[in-house]
C-alpha positions in Angstrom: 17.6 -4.3 5.0 19.4 -2.4 2.2 17.4 -0.7 -0.6 19.0 -1.0 -4.1 18.0 1.1 -7.1 19.0 -1.2 -10.0 19.2 1.6 -12.6 21.6 3.6 -10.3 24.1 0.8 -9.5 27.6 1.1 -10.9 28.7 -1.3 -13.6 31.1 -3.1 -11.3 28.5 -3.5 -8.4 28.5 -7.0 -7.0 26.4 -8.6 -4.2 27.1 -11.6 -2.1 25.3 -14.7 -3.5 21.6 -14.3 -3.1 18.3 -16.1 -3.1 15.9 -14.0 -5.1 12.1 -13.6 -5.6 10.6 -11.3 -8.1 7.2 -9.6 -8.5 5.0 -6.5 -7.9 4.3 -7.5 -4.3 1.3 -5.2 -4.3 -0.1 -5.4 -0.8 2.5 -7.8 0.4 -0.4 -10.2 1.2 -0.5 -13.7 2.6 0.7 -15.2 -0.7 3.7 -12.9 -0.8 4.4 -13.6 2.8 4.5 -17.3 2.1 6.9 -16.7 -0.7 9.2 -14.6 1.5 9.1 -17.3 4.2 10.2 -19.9 1.6 12.9 -17.6 0.4 14.3 -17.1 3.8 14.3 -20.8 4.6 16.2 -21.6 1.3 18.6 -18.8 1.9 19.4 -20.0 5.4 19.9 -23.6 4.3 22.2 -22.5 1.4 24.1 -19.7 3.1 22.6 -17.0 0.8 21.3 -13.4 1.3 17.7 -12.8 0.6 16.7 -10.3 -2.1 13.2 -9.2 -3.3 13.1 -7.6 -6.7 10.1 -5.2 -7.3 9.2 -2.8 -10.2 8.5 0.9 -10.0 6.2 1.8 -11.6 4.4 -1.5 -11.7 4.4 -2.8 -15.3 0.7 -2.3 -16.0 1.0 1.3 -14.8 3.7 1.8 -17.4 1.6 0.3 -20.2 -1.9 1.5 -19.2 -1.3 4.7 -17.2 -4.4 5.8 -15.4 -6.3 2.8 -16.6 -4.0 0.4 -14.7 -5.5 -1.4 -11.7 -5.4 0.8 -8.6 -2.6 0.2 -6.1 -3.0 -1.6 -2.8 0.3 -0.3 -1.5 2.7 2.5 -2.4 6.4 2.0 -2.8 7.0 3.3 0.7 4.5 0.8 2.1 5.9 -2.1 0.2 9.4 -1.4 1.4 8.1 -1.1 5.0 6.2 -4.4 4.9 9.1 -6.3 3.2 11.5 -4.9 5.7 9.3 -6.2 8.5 9.5 -9.7 7.0 13.3 -9.6 7.4 14.7 -9.6 3.9 18.3 -8.5 3.4 17.9 -6.6 0.1 15.0 -4.9 -1.8 16.0 -4.2 -5.4 13.8 -1.6 -7.2 13.9 -1.9 -10.9 12.8 1.2 -12.8 10.3 -0.1 -15.3 10.9 2.0 -18.4 11.4 1.6 -22.1 14.9 0.1 -21.5 13.8 -2.4 -18.9 10.6 -3.5 -20.8 12.8 -4.1 -23.9 15.1 -6.7 -22.1 14.7 -10.1 -23.6 14.6 -13.2 -21.5 18.3 -13.8 -21.7 19.2 -10.2 -20.8 16.9 -10.4 -17.8 18.5 -13.6 -16.7 21.9 -12.0 -17.2 20.9 -9.2 -14.9 19.9 -11.7 -12.2 23.1 -13.6 -12.5 25.7 -10.8 -12.9 24.1 -7.9 -11.2 22.2 -9.6 -8.3 24.4 -12.7 -8.1 21.3 -14.8 -7.9 21.9 -18.5 -7.1 18.4 -19.7 -6.2 15.0 -18.2 -7.4 11.7 -18.5 -5.6 8.9 -17.7 -8.0 5.1 -17.9 -8.4 3.7 -20.7 -10.4 2.6 -18.3 -13.2 5.8 -16.2 -13.3 6.8 -14.8 -16.8 9.3 -12.1 -17.6 11.2 -10.4 -20.4 10.0 -8.8 -23.6 6.6 -10.2 -24.7 6.7 -12.4 -21.5 9.0 -14.9 -23.3 10.7 -16.1 -20.2 9.4 -18.5 -17.5 10.7 -20.8 -14.7 11.8 -23.5 -17.2 13.9 -20.9 -19.1 15.6 -19.9 -15.9 16.3 -23.6 -15.0 17.8 -24.1 -18.4 19.9 -21.0 -18.0 21.4 -22.5 -14.8 19.5 -21.3 -11.8 18.0 -23.4 -9.1 14.3 -22.5 -9.2 11.6 -23.2 -6.6 8.0 -22.5 -7.6 5.6 -21.7 -4.8 2.0 -23.1 -5.3 -0.9 -20.7 -5.0 -2.0 -19.8 -1.5 -5.7 -20.1 -0.9 -8.0 -18.6 1.8 -11.5 -20.0 2.2 -11.3 -21.8 -1.1 -10.2 -18.9 -3.3 -6.7 -17.8 -4.4 -5.1 -15.0 -2.4 -4.1 -12.4 -4.9 -3.7 -8.7 -5.3 -6.6 -8.7 -7.7 -8.9 -10.4 -5.2 -7.8 -7.9 -2.5 -8.6 -4.9 -4.7 -12.0 -6.3 -5.3 -12.6 -6.9 -1.6 -11.5 -3.4 -0.7 -13.7 -1.9 -3.5 -16.7 -3.7 -2.0 -15.9 -2.3 1.5 -15.2 -5.7 3.1 -12.4 -4.5 5.3 -12.5 -7.5 7.6 -11.9 -9.9 4.7 -9.2 -7.6 3.3 -7.4 -7.7 6.7 -7.5 -11.5 6.7 -6.0 -11.7 3.1 -3.4 -9.1 3.9 -2.5 -10.5 7.3 -3.1 -7.0 8.8 -5.8 -4.2 8.7 -5.6 -2.2 5.5 -3.9 1.2 5.8 -2.5 4.0 3.7 0.6 5.9 4.8 1.2 9.5 3.6 2.3 12.9 4.6 -0.2 15.7 5.5 -0.1 18.2 2.7 -2.0 21.5 2.0 -5.4 21.1 0.3 -7.9 23.7 -0.8 -9.3 24.4 2.7 -12.9 23.7 1.7 -13.5 21.6 4.8 -12.8 24.6 7.0 -15.5 26.6 5.2 -18.0 23.8 6.1 -16.8 23.7 9.7 -15.3 20.3 9.1 -11.5 20.8 8.8 -9.6 17.8 7.4 -6.1 16.7 6.9 -5.2 15.9 3.3 -3.0 12.8 3.3 -0.8 12.3 0.2 -1.9 9.0 -1.5 1.4 8.1 -3.2 -0.4 6.3 -6.1 -2.3 7.3 -9.2 -5.5 6.1 -7.6 -6.5 4.1 -4.5 -8.4 0.8 -4.5 -11.2 1.9 -2.2 -13.5 4.9 -2.1 -16.2 6.3 0.1 -16.6 7.3 3.7 -14.9 5.2 6.5 -14.2 5.0 10.2 -10.5 5.3 10.5 -7.8 5.0 13.1 -4.8 7.3 12.6 -1.3 7.3 14.0 1.6 9.6 13.3 4.7 7.6 12.3 7.1 10.0 14.0 5.3 11.2 17.2 2.3 10.3 19.4 -0.6 11.9 17.5 -2.9 12.3 20.5 -0.2 14.0 22.5 0.7 16.3 19.7 -3.0 17.3 19.3 -3.4 17.7 23.1 -0.3 19.9 23.4 -1.7 22.4 20.8 -5.3 22.6 22.3 -5.9 20.7 25.5 -9.6 21.5 25.4 -10.0 19.6 22.1 -8.1 16.4 22.5 -10.1 14.5 19.9 -11.7 11.0 20.1 -9.4 8.2 21.2 -8.5 5.6 18.7 -7.7 2.0 19.2 -4.0 2.4 20.0 -2.5 4.3 22.9 -1.2 7.0 20.5 -4.0 7.1 17.9 -7.0 9.2 17.1 -10.4 8.1 15.7 -11.5 9.9 12.5 -14.0 10.2 9.7 -12.1 9.3 6.5 -13.0 10.1 2.9 -11.4 8.6 -0.2 -12.5 9.8 -3.5 -12.8 12.7 -6.1 -15.4 14.8 -4.2 -18.2 14.8 -6.9 -20.2 17.3 -4.8 -17.6 20.0 -5.4 -17.1 21.7 -8.8 -13.6 21.0 -10.0 -11.8 21.5 -13.3 -9.5 18.5 -12.8 -10.9 16.1 -10.2 -8.2 14.2 -8.4 -8.3 11.4 -5.9 -7.9 12.4 -2.3 -7.6 10.9 1.2 -9.0 13.3 3.8 -9.6 12.7 7.5 -11.7 14.8 9.8 -10.9 14.5 13.5 -14.0 15.3 15.6 -13.2 17.6 18.5 -9.8 18.6 17.3 -8.2 21.9 16.3 -4.5 21.5 15.5 -1.8 22.1 12.9 -0.7 18.7 11.5 0.9 19.7 8.2 4.0 17.8 7.2 3.4 14.9 9.6 3.6 11.3 8.2 0.3 9.5 9.0 -0.9 6.0 8.9 -4.6 5.8 8.2 -6.1 2.4 9.0 -9.6 1.7 7.6 -12.0 0.1 10.1 -15.5 0.4 8.8 -17.2 1.3 5.5 -20.1 3.6 5.9 -21.1 4.4 2.3 -19.8 5.5 -1.1 -19.3 9.0 -2.4 -22.5 10.9 -2.9 -23.1 13.8 -5.4 -24.8 16.3 -3.1 -26.6 19.1 -5.0 -25.2 22.0 -3.0 -22.5 22.8 -0.4 -25.3 23.1 2.2 -26.5 19.6 1.4 -22.8 18.4 1.5 -22.4 20.0 5.0 -25.5 18.3 6.2 -24.3 15.0 4.8 -20.9 15.3 6.4 -22.6 16.2 9.7 -24.7 13.0 9.5 -21.6 10.9 8.5 -19.6 12.1 11.5 -22.5 11.5 13.8 -22.9 7.9 12.4 -19.2 7.2 12.7 -19.0 8.5 16.3 -21.9 6.1 17.1 -19.9 3.3 15.5 -16.9 4.2 17.8 -19.1 4.1 20.9 -20.4 0.7 19.9 -17.0 -0.8 19.2 -14.8 -0.4 22.2 -12.3 -2.9 20.8 -10.6 -2.9 17.4 -13.0 -4.6 15.0 -10.4 -7.0 13.6 
């Protein structure tokens, strides 16, 4: 797979003929996967390369800022999942004032002359260009072969990023995993926080979210792997007497995850965080790239009246989540 930044391509850049699909691909869920499958089949039949065009930021993030819907997946995660599906190119269009001002013809010109698109695979409700003036019929009239993929349903309802956001917000991780085709996870690098967890005797890793806000919040049982090394071995090497609680993979650790803005702690500018406490672990994990997979929703954030009450609440949460781990020897889904 080759990653292309459309705004950084030279004027004379030219690709081999391509079959192209376009969208946000937030979550790269079952509907997106069906679209990629159709794209690959058409490309193989017609001797074309496959290309997925995505937008960064996502258009609603540009227009609405913090009020935009929360992201299911960061750009890093999208690229990883699309790469796993076997596409040849991922073209990232910087969604800015220039790009939003393209009319339908200018957008079609970009597809034809920059991406060398021959065949387009689009959703049945696809619109594009300034004021959403373009659609599949416009592209057919322009000269492209266009295939529209019908809506993908699961248990009678449409599979969509909107539905998955709702399901995650409700804490239904099993249904989210079915709609996504994999358990829901967030990938991010461990960064420095404010060390409050250590003062409460519950040290945590602070995992960079890579999005303006996540689509779930609360306290969770999580399974954590390091993307560059075996996490359990790294922890054991630093402190053999505190190896942690085994996760559901040979190289993972089980943890208590928190996603939210920490209403129990006084803050001038509350911000969203993903923090994980590993029971029975004392190790330096800063800088490591982690994948945090969400297994079980315990409860939402709670506004504890004091740090003492917060500590007691965390203690109970960890105890409840360790009990969950004991009762679930196999991965829950």
